[in-house]
PyMOL Python script that loads the backbone (N, CA, C, O; Angstrom):
from pymol import cmd

cmd.read_pdbstr("""\
ATOM      1  N   MET A   1     159.014  63.150  97.139  1.00  0.00           N
ATOM      2  CA  MET A   1     158.094  62.231  96.602  1.00  0.00           C
ATOM      3  C   MET A   1     157.527  61.402  97.914  1.00  0.00           C
ATOM      4  O   MET A   1     158.280  60.827  98.700  1.00  0.00           O
ATOM      5  N   SER A   2     156.100  61.423  98.034  1.00  0.00           N
ATOM      6  CA  SER A   2     155.516  60.596  99.045  1.00  0.00           C
ATOM      7  C   SER A   2     155.663  59.168  98.729  1.00  0.00           C
ATOM      8  O   SER A   2     155.980  58.648  97.659  1.00  0.00           O
ATOM      9  N   ALA A   3     155.330  58.548 100.035  1.00  0.00           N
ATOM     10  CA  ALA A   3     155.306  57.045  99.818  1.00  0.00           C
ATOM     11  C   ALA A   3     154.207  56.545  98.762  1.00  0.00           C
ATOM     12  O   ALA A   3     154.439  55.615  97.989  1.00  0.00           O
ATOM     13  N   GLN A   4     152.947  57.266  98.793  1.00  0.00           N
ATOM     14  CA  GLN A   4     151.822  56.694  97.809  1.00  0.00           C
ATOM     15  C   GLN A   4     152.458  57.103  96.444  1.00  0.00           C
ATOM     16  O   GLN A   4     152.271  56.250  95.577  1.00  0.00           O
ATOM     17  N   GLU A   5     153.061  58.038  96.097  1.00  0.00           N
ATOM     18  CA  GLU A   5     153.822  58.437  94.660  1.00  0.00           C
ATOM     19  C   GLU A   5     154.820  57.382  94.576  1.00  0.00           C
ATOM     20  O   GLU A   5     154.816  56.765  93.510  1.00  0.00           O
ATOM     21  N   ARG A   6     155.500  57.101  95.270  1.00  0.00           N
ATOM     22  CA  ARG A   6     156.527  56.341  95.103  1.00  0.00           C
ATOM     23  C   ARG A   6     155.994  54.746  94.719  1.00  0.00           C
ATOM     24  O   ARG A   6     156.396  54.048  93.788  1.00  0.00           O
ATOM     25  N   SER A   7     155.126  54.467  95.581  1.00  0.00           N
ATOM     26  CA  SER A   7     154.444  53.168  95.222  1.00  0.00           C
ATOM     27  C   SER A   7     153.760  53.206  93.898  1.00  0.00           C
ATOM     28  O   SER A   7     153.834  52.273  93.099  1.00  0.00           O
ATOM     29  N   SER A   8     153.172  54.176  93.706  1.00  0.00           N
ATOM     30  CA  SER A   8     152.681  54.417  92.249  1.00  0.00           C
ATOM     31  C   SER A   8     153.740  54.201  91.098  1.00  0.00           C
ATOM     32  O   SER A   8     153.697  53.357  90.202  1.00  0.00           O
ATOM     33  N   LEU A   9     154.564  55.028  91.302  1.00  0.00           N
ATOM     34  CA  LEU A   9     155.782  54.975  90.321  1.00  0.00           C
ATOM     35  C   LEU A   9     156.465  53.529  90.139  1.00  0.00           C
ATOM     36  O   LEU A   9     156.828  53.069  89.056  1.00  0.00           O
ATOM     37  N   HIS A  10     156.567  52.938  91.302  1.00  0.00           N
ATOM     38  CA  HIS A  10     156.962  51.456  91.389  1.00  0.00           C
ATOM     39  C   HIS A  10     155.938  50.694  90.480  1.00  0.00           C
ATOM     40  O   HIS A  10     156.360  50.184  89.442  1.00  0.00           O
ATOM     41  N   ASN A  11     154.961  50.618  90.727  1.00  0.00           N
ATOM     42  CA  ASN A  11     153.800  49.749  90.021  1.00  0.00           C
ATOM     43  C   ASN A  11     153.796  50.080  88.719  1.00  0.00           C
ATOM     44  O   ASN A  11     153.752  49.201  87.858  1.00  0.00           O
ATOM     45  N   ASP A  12     153.836  51.268  88.442  1.00  0.00           N
ATOM     46  CA  ASP A  12     154.007  51.723  86.766  1.00  0.00           C
ATOM     47  C   ASP A  12     155.100  50.997  86.173  1.00  0.00           C
ATOM     48  O   ASP A  12     155.012  50.257  85.193  1.00  0.00           O
ATOM     49  N   LEU A  13     156.127  51.256  86.830  1.00  0.00           N
ATOM     50  CA  LEU A  13     157.420  50.616  86.303  1.00  0.00           C
ATOM     51  C   LEU A  13     157.266  49.051  86.038  1.00  0.00           C
ATOM     52  O   LEU A  13     157.569  48.537  84.961  1.00  0.00           O
ATOM     53  N   VAL A  14     156.918  48.561  86.796  1.00  0.00           N
ATOM     54  CA  VAL A  14     156.557  47.036  86.836  1.00  0.00           C
ATOM     55  C   VAL A  14     155.741  46.662  85.632  1.00  0.00           C
ATOM     56  O   VAL A  14     156.054  45.707  84.922  1.00  0.00           O
ATOM     57  N   VAL A  15     154.682  47.428  85.402  1.00  0.00           N
ATOM     58  CA  VAL A  15     153.522  47.255  84.440  1.00  0.00           C
ATOM     59  C   VAL A  15     154.127  47.630  83.108  1.00  0.00           C
ATOM     60  O   VAL A  15     154.171  46.902  82.117  1.00  0.00           O
ATOM     61  N   ASN A  16     154.643  49.010  83.229  1.00  0.00           N
ATOM     62  CA  ASN A  16     154.947  49.573  81.759  1.00  0.00           C
ATOM     63  C   ASN A  16     156.496  49.779  81.258  1.00  0.00           C
ATOM     64  O   ASN A  16     156.823  50.397  80.245  1.00  0.00           O
ATOM     65  N   GLY A  17     157.338  49.162  82.139  1.00  0.00           N
ATOM     66  CA  GLY A  17     158.864  49.140  82.120  1.00  0.00           C
ATOM     67  C   GLY A  17     159.244  50.761  82.239  1.00  0.00           C
ATOM     68  O   GLY A  17     158.427  51.667  82.400  1.00  0.00           O
ATOM     69  N   LEU A  18     160.439  50.872  82.141  1.00  0.00           N
ATOM     70  CA  LEU A  18     161.195  52.257  82.254  1.00  0.00           C
ATOM     71  C   LEU A  18     160.952  52.977  81.053  1.00  0.00           C
ATOM     72  O   LEU A  18     161.556  52.597  80.050  1.00  0.00           O
ATOM     73  N   GLN A  19     160.038  54.123  80.951  1.00  0.00           N
ATOM     74  CA  GLN A  19     159.762  54.844  79.734  1.00  0.00           C
ATOM     75  C   GLN A  19     160.861  55.999  79.627  1.00  0.00           C
ATOM     76  O   GLN A  19     161.090  56.455  78.507  1.00  0.00           O
ATOM     77  N   LEU A  20     161.465  56.432  80.595  1.00  0.00           N
ATOM     78  CA  LEU A  20     162.310  57.564  80.296  1.00  0.00           C
ATOM     79  C   LEU A  20     163.746  56.969  80.859  1.00  0.00           C
ATOM     80  O   LEU A  20     163.810  56.278  81.875  1.00  0.00           O
ATOM     81  N   PRO A  21     164.799  57.308  80.117  1.00  0.00           N
ATOM     82  CA  PRO A  21     166.249  56.760  80.552  1.00  0.00           C
ATOM     83  C   PRO A  21     166.549  57.686  81.872  1.00  0.00           C
ATOM     84  O   PRO A  21     166.029  58.783  82.074  1.00  0.00           O
ATOM     85  N   ILE A  22     167.416  57.081  82.664  1.00  0.00           N
ATOM     86  CA  ILE A  22     167.951  57.576  83.888  1.00  0.00           C
ATOM     87  C   ILE A  22     169.198  58.395  83.220  1.00  0.00           C
ATOM     88  O   ILE A  22     169.856  57.944  82.283  1.00  0.00           O
ATOM     89  N   THR A  23     169.428  59.661  83.834  1.00  0.00           N
ATOM     90  CA  THR A  23     170.524  60.635  83.407  1.00  0.00           C
ATOM     91  C   THR A  23     171.743  60.135  84.384  1.00  0.00           C
ATOM     92  O   THR A  23     171.600  60.315  85.593  1.00  0.00           O
ATOM     93  N   GLY A  24     172.797  59.586  83.953  1.00  0.00           N
ATOM     94  CA  GLY A  24     173.936  59.370  84.589  1.00  0.00           C
ATOM     95  C   GLY A  24     175.200  60.395  84.270  1.00  0.00           C
ATOM     96  O   GLY A  24     175.232  61.039  83.221  1.00  0.00           O
ATOM     97  N   TYR A  25     176.164  60.476  85.208  1.00  0.00           N
ATOM     98  CA  TYR A  25     177.366  61.145  85.088  1.00  0.00           C
ATOM     99  C   TYR A  25     178.444  60.516  85.996  1.00  0.00           C
ATOM    100  O   TYR A  25     178.343  60.424  87.220  1.00  0.00           O
ATOM    101  N   GLU A  26     179.433  60.118  85.290  1.00  0.00           N
ATOM    102  CA  GLU A  26     180.589  59.570  86.205  1.00  0.00           C
ATOM    103  C   GLU A  26     180.079  58.673  87.253  1.00  0.00           C
ATOM    104  O   GLU A  26     180.393  58.969  88.406  1.00  0.00           O
ATOM    105  N   GLY A  27     179.267  57.513  87.045  1.00  0.00           N
ATOM    106  CA  GLY A  27     178.739  56.815  87.686  1.00  0.00           C
ATOM    107  C   GLY A  27     177.741  56.999  88.815  1.00  0.00           C
ATOM    108  O   GLY A  27     177.463  56.193  89.703  1.00  0.00           O
ATOM    109  N   MET A  28     177.219  58.309  88.591  1.00  0.00           N
ATOM    110  CA  MET A  28     176.284  58.773  89.591  1.00  0.00           C
ATOM    111  C   MET A  28     174.996  59.004  88.826  1.00  0.00           C
ATOM    112  O   MET A  28     175.013  59.340  87.642  1.00  0.00           O
ATOM    113  N   VAL A  29     173.807  58.810  89.558  1.00  0.00           N
ATOM    114  CA  VAL A  29     172.420  59.202  88.912  1.00  0.00           C
ATOM    115  C   VAL A  29     172.376  60.610  89.074  1.00  0.00           C
ATOM    116  O   VAL A  29     172.378  61.050  90.224  1.00  0.00           O
ATOM    117  N   LEU A  30     172.337  61.365  88.136  1.00  0.00           N
ATOM    118  CA  LEU A  30     171.924  62.871  88.218  1.00  0.00           C
ATOM    119  C   LEU A  30     170.399  63.096  88.163  1.00  0.00           C
ATOM    120  O   LEU A  30     169.929  64.074  88.745  1.00  0.00           O
ATOM    121  N   ASP A  31     169.551  62.180  87.447  1.00  0.00           N
ATOM    122  CA  ASP A  31     168.205  62.497  87.243  1.00  0.00           C
ATOM    123  C   ASP A  31     167.562  61.166  87.143  1.00  0.00           C
ATOM    124  O   ASP A  31     167.882  60.480  86.173  1.00  0.00           O
ATOM    125  N   GLY A  32     166.597  60.631  88.101  1.00  0.00           N
ATOM    126  CA  GLY A  32     165.987  59.349  87.764  1.00  0.00           C
ATOM    127  C   GLY A  32     166.058  58.522  88.777  1.00  0.00           C
ATOM    128  O   GLY A  32     165.738  57.343  88.624  1.00  0.00           O
ATOM    129  N   TRP A  33     166.546  59.068  90.138  1.00  0.00           N
ATOM    130  CA  TRP A  33     166.699  58.015  91.232  1.00  0.00           C
ATOM    131  C   TRP A  33     165.547  57.240  91.489  1.00  0.00           C
ATOM    132  O   TRP A  33     165.578  56.010  91.529  1.00  0.00           O
ATOM    133  N   ASP A  34     164.342  58.047  91.696  1.00  0.00           N
ATOM    134  CA  ASP A  34     163.153  57.429  92.008  1.00  0.00           C
ATOM    135  C   ASP A  34     162.644  56.351  90.960  1.00  0.00           C
ATOM    136  O   ASP A  34     161.721  55.633  91.343  1.00  0.00           O
ATOM    137  N   ARG A  35     163.147  56.158  89.669  1.00  0.00           N
ATOM    138  CA  ARG A  35     162.901  55.347  88.659  1.00  0.00           C
ATOM    139  C   ARG A  35     163.915  54.296  88.766  1.00  0.00           C
ATOM    140  O   ARG A  35     163.524  53.141  88.595  1.00  0.00           O
ATOM    141  N   TYR A  36     165.267  54.525  89.044  1.00  0.00           N
ATOM    142  CA  TYR A  36     166.523  53.613  89.378  1.00  0.00           C
ATOM    143  C   TYR A  36     165.986  52.536  90.212  1.00  0.00           C
ATOM    144  O   TYR A  36     165.799  51.388  89.810  1.00  0.00           O
ATOM    145  N   GLN A  37     165.732  52.990  91.470  1.00  0.00           N
ATOM    146  CA  GLN A  37     165.289  52.051  92.624  1.00  0.00           C
ATOM    147  C   GLN A  37     164.476  51.017  92.262  1.00  0.00           C
ATOM    148  O   GLN A  37     164.935  49.904  92.517  1.00  0.00           O
ATOM    149  N   PRO A  38     163.244  51.062  91.667  1.00  0.00           N
ATOM    150  CA  PRO A  38     162.391  50.045  91.413  1.00  0.00           C
ATOM    151  C   PRO A  38     162.934  49.221  90.361  1.00  0.00           C
ATOM    152  O   PRO A  38     162.531  48.066  90.228  1.00  0.00           O
ATOM    153  N   CYS A  39     163.774  49.691  89.634  1.00  0.00           N
ATOM    154  CA  CYS A  39     164.229  48.931  88.331  1.00  0.00           C
ATOM    155  C   CYS A  39     165.276  47.984  89.001  1.00  0.00           C
ATOM    156  O   CYS A  39     165.372  46.831  88.579  1.00  0.00           O
ATOM    157  N   ILE A  40     165.962  48.364  89.895  1.00  0.00           N
ATOM    158  CA  ILE A  40     167.037  47.428  90.818  1.00  0.00           C
ATOM    159  C   ILE A  40     166.132  46.295  91.450  1.00  0.00           C
ATOM    160  O   ILE A  40     166.344  45.086  91.353  1.00  0.00           O
ATOM    161  N   GLU A  41     165.179  46.849  92.053  1.00  0.00           N
ATOM    162  CA  GLU A  41     164.365  45.922  93.013  1.00  0.00           C
ATOM    163  C   GLU A  41     163.637  44.885  92.162  1.00  0.00           C
ATOM    164  O   GLU A  41     163.546  43.732  92.582  1.00  0.00           O
ATOM    165  N   GLU A  42     163.172  45.199  91.115  1.00  0.00           N
ATOM    166  CA  GLU A  42     162.239  44.281  90.190  1.00  0.00           C
ATOM    167  C   GLU A  42     162.973  43.699  88.981  1.00  0.00           C
ATOM    168  O   GLU A  42     162.358  43.126  88.081  1.00  0.00           O
ATOM    169  N   ASN A  43     164.431  43.870  88.978  1.00  0.00           N
ATOM    170  CA  ASN A  43     165.256  43.232  87.959  1.00  0.00           C
ATOM    171  C   ASN A  43     164.813  43.849  86.518  1.00  0.00           C
ATOM    172  O   ASN A  43     164.783  43.130  85.520  1.00  0.00           O
ATOM    173  N   ILE A  44     164.501  45.113  86.482  1.00  0.00           N
ATOM    174  CA  ILE A  44     164.346  45.799  85.330  1.00  0.00           C
ATOM    175  C   ILE A  44     165.432  46.418  84.792  1.00  0.00           C
ATOM    176  O   ILE A  44     166.022  47.191  85.547  1.00  0.00           O
ATOM    177  N   GLU A  45     165.921  46.261  83.503  1.00  0.00           N
ATOM    178  CA  GLU A  45     167.173  46.700  83.168  1.00  0.00           C
ATOM    179  C   GLU A  45     167.119  48.252  82.825  1.00  0.00           C
ATOM    180  O   GLU A  45     166.508  48.696  81.853  1.00  0.00           O
ATOM    181  N   PRO A  46     167.826  49.021  83.733  1.00  0.00           N
ATOM    182  CA  PRO A  46     167.584  50.457  83.579  1.00  0.00           C
ATOM    183  C   PRO A  46     168.443  50.884  82.257  1.00  0.00           C
ATOM    184  O   PRO A  46     169.416  50.203  81.935  1.00  0.00           O
ATOM    185  N   ARG A  47     168.101  51.899  81.587  1.00  0.00           N
ATOM    186  CA  ARG A  47     168.663  52.487  80.575  1.00  0.00           C
ATOM    187  C   ARG A  47     169.259  53.736  81.050  1.00  0.00           C
ATOM    188  O   ARG A  47     168.663  54.334  81.946  1.00  0.00           O
ATOM    189  N   PHE A  48     170.324  54.208  80.592  1.00  0.00           N
ATOM    190  CA  PHE A  48     171.021  55.328  80.895  1.00  0.00           C
ATOM    191  C   PHE A  48     171.172  56.402  79.611  1.00  0.00           C
ATOM    192  O   PHE A  48     171.435  56.111  78.444  1.00  0.00           O
ATOM    193  N   TYR A  49     170.944  57.632  80.140  1.00  0.00           N
ATOM    194  CA  TYR A  49     171.675  58.618  79.119  1.00  0.00           C
ATOM    195  C   TYR A  49     172.673  59.390  79.887  1.00  0.00           C
ATOM    196  O   TYR A  49     172.465  59.999  80.936  1.00  0.00           O
ATOM    197  N   ASP A  50     173.916  59.276  79.156  1.00  0.00           N
ATOM    198  CA  ASP A  50     175.070  59.999  79.956  1.00  0.00           C
ATOM    199  C   ASP A  50     175.011  61.606  79.557  1.00  0.00           C
ATOM    200  O   ASP A  50     175.002  62.116  78.437  1.00  0.00           O
ATOM    201  N   TYR A  51     174.980  62.124  80.655  1.00  0.00           N
ATOM    202  CA  TYR A  51     174.873  63.704  80.387  1.00  0.00           C
ATOM    203  C   TYR A  51     176.294  64.033  80.076  1.00  0.00           C
ATOM    204  O   TYR A  51     177.321  63.614  80.610  1.00  0.00           O
ATOM    205  N   GLU A  52     176.114  64.932  79.027  1.00  0.00           N
ATOM    206  CA  GLU A  52     177.319  65.501  78.276  1.00  0.00           C
ATOM    207  C   GLU A  52     177.515  66.960  78.399  1.00  0.00           C
ATOM    208  O   GLU A  52     178.288  67.491  77.602  1.00  0.00           O
ATOM    209  N   GLY A  53     176.879  67.727  79.351  1.00  0.00           N
ATOM    210  CA  GLY A  53     177.126  69.091  79.429  1.00  0.00           C
ATOM    211  C   GLY A  53     178.294  69.353  80.473  1.00  0.00           C
ATOM    212  O   GLY A  53     178.947  68.416  80.931  1.00  0.00           O
ATOM    213  N   ASP A  54     178.514  70.615  80.810  1.00  0.00           N
ATOM    214  CA  ASP A  54     179.782  71.017  81.369  1.00  0.00           C
ATOM    215  C   ASP A  54     179.451  71.454  82.699  1.00  0.00           C
ATOM    216  O   ASP A  54     180.277  72.042  83.397  1.00  0.00           O
ATOM    217  N   ASN A  55     178.085  71.151  83.148  1.00  0.00           N
ATOM    218  CA  ASN A  55     177.690  71.741  84.574  1.00  0.00           C
ATOM    219  C   ASN A  55     176.621  70.888  85.234  1.00  0.00           C
ATOM    220  O   ASN A  55     175.444  71.248  85.229  1.00  0.00           O
ATOM    221  N   PRO A  56     177.021  69.772  85.794  1.00  0.00           N
ATOM    222  CA  PRO A  56     176.289  68.731  86.102  1.00  0.00           C
ATOM    223  C   PRO A  56     175.554  69.180  87.282  1.00  0.00           C
ATOM    224  O   PRO A  56     174.382  68.826  87.415  1.00  0.00           O
ATOM    225  N   ILE A  57     176.198  70.026  88.273  1.00  0.00           N
ATOM    226  CA  ILE A  57     175.517  70.350  89.385  1.00  0.00           C
ATOM    227  C   ILE A  57     174.248  71.409  89.053  1.00  0.00           C
ATOM    228  O   ILE A  57     173.193  71.271  89.672  1.00  0.00           O
ATOM    229  N   GLU A  58     174.393  72.403  88.111  1.00  0.00           N
ATOM    230  CA  GLU A  58     173.418  73.209  87.814  1.00  0.00           C
ATOM    231  C   GLU A  58     172.212  72.367  86.922  1.00  0.00           C
ATOM    232  O   GLU A  58     171.043  72.744  86.850  1.00  0.00           O
ATOM    233  N   TYR A  59     172.673  71.350  86.374  1.00  0.00           N
ATOM    234  CA  TYR A  59     171.638  70.520  85.753  1.00  0.00           C
ATOM    235  C   TYR A  59     170.765  69.807  86.663  1.00  0.00           C
ATOM    236  O   TYR A  59     169.580  69.682  86.354  1.00  0.00           O
ATOM    237  N   VAL A  60     171.235  69.293  87.822  1.00  0.00           N
ATOM    238  CA  VAL A  60     170.515  68.798  88.996  1.00  0.00           C
ATOM    239  C   VAL A  60     169.886  69.787  89.680  1.00  0.00           C
ATOM    240  O   VAL A  60     168.830  69.451  90.215  1.00  0.00           O
ATOM    241  N   LEU A  61     170.267  71.008  89.826  1.00  0.00           N
ATOM    242  CA  LEU A  61     169.560  71.976  90.531  1.00  0.00           C
ATOM    243  C   LEU A  61     168.117  72.506  89.729  1.00  0.00           C
ATOM    244  O   LEU A  61     167.075  72.863  90.279  1.00  0.00           O
ATOM    245  N   SER A  62     168.394  72.440  88.309  1.00  0.00           N
ATOM    246  CA  SER A  62     167.493  72.890  87.616  1.00  0.00           C
ATOM    247  C   SER A  62     166.148  71.835  87.399  1.00  0.00           C
ATOM    248  O   SER A  62     164.954  72.111  87.285  1.00  0.00           O
ATOM    249  N   LEU A  63     166.827  70.564  87.392  1.00  0.00           N
ATOM    250  CA  LEU A  63     165.457  69.535  87.454  1.00  0.00           C
ATOM    251  C   LEU A  63     164.973  69.290  88.743  1.00  0.00           C
ATOM    252  O   LEU A  63     163.776  69.011  88.816  1.00  0.00           O
ATOM    253  N   ASN A  64     165.648  69.330  89.812  1.00  0.00           N
ATOM    254  CA  ASN A  64     165.162  68.648  91.112  1.00  0.00           C
ATOM    255  C   ASN A  64     164.812  69.881  91.904  1.00  0.00           C
ATOM    256  O   ASN A  64     163.771  69.709  92.539  1.00  0.00           O
ATOM    257  N   LEU A  65     165.313  70.982  92.055  1.00  0.00           N
ATOM    258  CA  LEU A  65     165.164  72.077  93.126  1.00  0.00           C
ATOM    259  C   LEU A  65     164.116  72.943  92.419  1.00  0.00           C
ATOM    260  O   LEU A  65     163.019  73.135  92.945  1.00  0.00           O
ATOM    261  N   ARG A  66     164.442  73.464  91.238  1.00  0.00           N
ATOM    262  CA  ARG A  66     163.519  74.478  90.675  1.00  0.00           C
ATOM    263  C   ARG A  66     162.478  73.795  89.928  1.00  0.00           C
ATOM    264  O   ARG A  66     161.477  74.485  89.735  1.00  0.00           O
ATOM    265  N   GLY A  67     162.459  72.702  89.492  1.00  0.00           N
ATOM    266  CA  GLY A  67     161.317  72.035  88.782  1.00  0.00           C
ATOM    267  C   GLY A  67     160.574  71.378  89.434  1.00  0.00           C
ATOM    268  O   GLY A  67     159.711  70.775  88.796  1.00  0.00           O
ATOM    269  N   ARG A  68     160.587  71.236  90.771  1.00  0.00           N
ATOM    270  CA  ARG A  68     159.755  70.298  91.730  1.00  0.00           C
ATOM    271  C   ARG A  68     158.984  70.932  92.587  1.00  0.00           C
ATOM    272  O   ARG A  68     159.345  72.072  92.879  1.00  0.00           O
ATOM    273  N   TYR A  69     157.940  70.485  93.118  1.00  0.00           N
ATOM    274  CA  TYR A  69     157.301  70.958  94.395  1.00  0.00           C
ATOM    275  C   TYR A  69     157.693  70.501  95.502  1.00  0.00           C
ATOM    276  O   TYR A  69     156.855  69.907  96.180  1.00  0.00           O
ATOM    277  N   LEU A  70     158.832  70.613  95.926  1.00  0.00           N
ATOM    278  CA  LEU A  70     159.517  70.078  97.144  1.00  0.00           C
ATOM    279  C   LEU A  70     159.426  71.411  98.383  1.00  0.00           C
ATOM    280  O   LEU A  70     159.473  72.626  98.193  1.00  0.00           O
ATOM    281  N   THR A  71     159.308  70.787  99.426  1.00  0.00           N
ATOM    282  CA  THR A  71     159.451  71.666 100.851  1.00  0.00           C
ATOM    283  C   THR A  71     160.743  72.352 100.826  1.00  0.00           C
ATOM    284  O   THR A  71     161.738  71.996 100.195  1.00  0.00           O
ATOM    285  N   LEU A  72     160.633  73.245 101.486  1.00  0.00           N
ATOM    286  CA  LEU A  72     161.977  73.978 101.993  1.00  0.00           C
ATOM    287  C   LEU A  72     163.085  72.998 102.476  1.00  0.00           C
ATOM    288  O   LEU A  72     164.230  72.986 102.026  1.00  0.00           O
ATOM    289  N   ALA A  73     162.553  72.094 103.549  1.00  0.00           N
ATOM    290  CA  ALA A  73     163.345  71.295 104.072  1.00  0.00           C
ATOM    291  C   ALA A  73     163.871  70.182 103.261  1.00  0.00           C
ATOM    292  O   ALA A  73     164.986  69.694 103.445  1.00  0.00           O
ATOM    293  N   GLU A  74     163.046  69.798 102.369  1.00  0.00           N
ATOM    294  CA  GLU A  74     163.601  68.778 101.413  1.00  0.00           C
ATOM    295  C   GLU A  74     164.588  69.402 100.299  1.00  0.00           C
ATOM    296  O   GLU A  74     165.296  68.629  99.653  1.00  0.00           O
ATOM    297  N   LYS A  75     164.635  70.667 100.087  1.00  0.00           N
ATOM    298  CA  LYS A  75     165.318  71.329  99.070  1.00  0.00           C
ATOM    299  C   LYS A  75     166.684  71.654  99.847  1.00  0.00           C
ATOM    300  O   LYS A  75     167.740  71.617  99.215  1.00  0.00           O
ATOM    301  N   GLU A  76     166.674  71.970 101.209  1.00  0.00           N
ATOM    302  CA  GLU A  76     167.957  72.284 101.981  1.00  0.00           C
ATOM    303  C   GLU A  76     168.565  70.836 102.135  1.00  0.00           C
ATOM    304  O   GLU A  76     169.780  70.738 101.961  1.00  0.00           O
ATOM    305  N   ARG A  77     167.888  69.770 102.424  1.00  0.00           N
ATOM    306  CA  ARG A  77     168.504  68.465 102.472  1.00  0.00           C
ATOM    307  C   ARG A  77     169.266  68.101 101.056  1.00  0.00           C
ATOM    308  O   ARG A  77     170.421  67.674 101.042  1.00  0.00           O
ATOM    309  N   GLY A  78     168.601  68.287 100.047  1.00  0.00           N
ATOM    310  CA  GLY A  78     169.181  67.905  98.896  1.00  0.00           C
ATOM    311  C   GLY A  78     170.442  68.667  98.548  1.00  0.00           C
ATOM    312  O   GLY A  78     171.360  68.116  97.941  1.00  0.00           O
ATOM    313  N   CYS A  79     170.497  70.080  98.975  1.00  0.00           N
ATOM    314  CA  CYS A  79     171.789  70.843  98.679  1.00  0.00           C
ATOM    315  C   CYS A  79     172.658  70.460  99.676  1.00  0.00           C
ATOM    316  O   CYS A  79     173.809  70.823  99.434  1.00  0.00           O
ATOM    317  N   ALA A  80     172.508  69.780 100.844  1.00  0.00           N
ATOM    318  CA  ALA A  80     173.278  69.440 101.851  1.00  0.00           C
ATOM    319  C   ALA A  80     173.934  67.919 101.643  1.00  0.00           C
ATOM    320  O   ALA A  80     175.012  67.591 102.139  1.00  0.00           O
ATOM    321  N   GLU A  81     173.133  67.083 100.858  1.00  0.00           N
ATOM    322  CA  GLU A  81     173.731  65.780 100.777  1.00  0.00           C
ATOM    323  C   GLU A  81     174.983  65.573  99.805  1.00  0.00           C
ATOM    324  O   GLU A  81     175.038  66.179  98.736  1.00  0.00           O
ATOM    325  N   ASP A  82     175.780  64.872 100.134  1.00  0.00           N
ATOM    326  CA  ASP A  82     176.727  64.469  99.026  1.00  0.00           C
ATOM    327  C   ASP A  82     176.405  63.451  98.170  1.00  0.00           C
ATOM    328  O   ASP A  82     176.143  62.333  98.615  1.00  0.00           O
ATOM    329  N   PRO A  83     176.391  63.690  97.022  1.00  0.00           N
ATOM    330  CA  PRO A  83     175.719  62.814  95.917  1.00  0.00           C
ATOM    331  C   PRO A  83     176.444  61.502  95.858  1.00  0.00           C
ATOM    332  O   PRO A  83     175.825  60.535  95.413  1.00  0.00           O
ATOM    333  N   ARG A  84     177.757  61.348  96.277  1.00  0.00           N
ATOM    334  CA  ARG A  84     178.284  60.122  96.197  1.00  0.00           C
ATOM    335  C   ARG A  84     178.028  59.233  97.310  1.00  0.00           C
ATOM    336  O   ARG A  84     177.948  58.035  97.037  1.00  0.00           O
ATOM    337  N   THR A  85     177.870  59.632  98.646  1.00  0.00           N
ATOM    338  CA  THR A  85     177.449  59.034  99.658  1.00  0.00           C
ATOM    339  C   THR A  85     175.925  59.060 100.221  1.00  0.00           C
ATOM    340  O   THR A  85     175.365  58.116 100.778  1.00  0.00           O
ATOM    341  N   GLY A  86     175.469  60.123 100.002  1.00  0.00           N
ATOM    342  CA  GLY A  86     174.200  60.406 100.598  1.00  0.00           C
ATOM    343  C   GLY A  86     174.216  61.037 101.951  1.00  0.00           C
ATOM    344  O   GLY A  86     173.200  61.399 102.544  1.00  0.00           O
ATOM    345  N   ALA A  87     175.513  61.151 102.428  1.00  0.00           N
ATOM    346  CA  ALA A  87     175.858  61.838 103.581  1.00  0.00           C
ATOM    347  C   ALA A  87     175.285  63.361 103.651  1.00  0.00           C
ATOM    348  O   ALA A  87     175.333  64.111 102.676  1.00  0.00           O
ATOM    349  N   VAL A  88     174.782  63.705 104.808  1.00  0.00           N
ATOM    350  CA  VAL A  88     174.347  65.165 104.870  1.00  0.00           C
ATOM    351  C   VAL A  88     175.545  66.022 105.536  1.00  0.00           C
ATOM    352  O   VAL A  88     176.048  65.653 106.597  1.00  0.00           O
ATOM    353  N   ALA A  89     175.915  67.018 104.957  1.00  0.00           N
ATOM    354  CA  ALA A  89     176.887  67.848 105.608  1.00  0.00           C
ATOM    355  C   ALA A  89     176.453  68.628 107.048  1.00  0.00           C
ATOM    356  O   ALA A  89     175.309  69.077 107.108  1.00  0.00           O
ATOM    357  N   GLN A  90     177.126  68.751 107.911  1.00  0.00           N
ATOM    358  CA  GLN A  90     176.900  69.127 109.228  1.00  0.00           C
ATOM    359  C   GLN A  90     177.423  70.564 109.143  1.00  0.00           C
ATOM    360  O   GLN A  90     177.404  71.287 110.139  1.00  0.00           O
TER     361      GLN A  90
END
""", "prot")
cmd.dss("prot")
cmd.show_as("cartoon", "prot")
cmd.util.cbc("prot")
cmd.orient("prot")
C-alpha cells in the first residue's frame, strides 16, 4: 500500500469509522493490519472477527498475496516476515 493509499484509508477511518472487522487469530492480526494501525493511532475501537478455520497461513496467503496487486519484492518480504515479530528471515 502506498503512502497516499494509507493516508486515504486513515482519513476514511477517522471520518467513517471501521467498516470491516479486523481478522484476528491467537493474538495476531491475520487481515486488516492497515485498518488496525489508524484505529490505534486515532483511539477508534477496533472490532475483531476471530478466524475459526484450520489453516491461518493459507488464509493470509489467499487474502494478501494472491488477492492483491503487490510487487514481487513485497510478496517475498511478506513470506519472509515472522508474523509475531515482523523480523525478516535471513
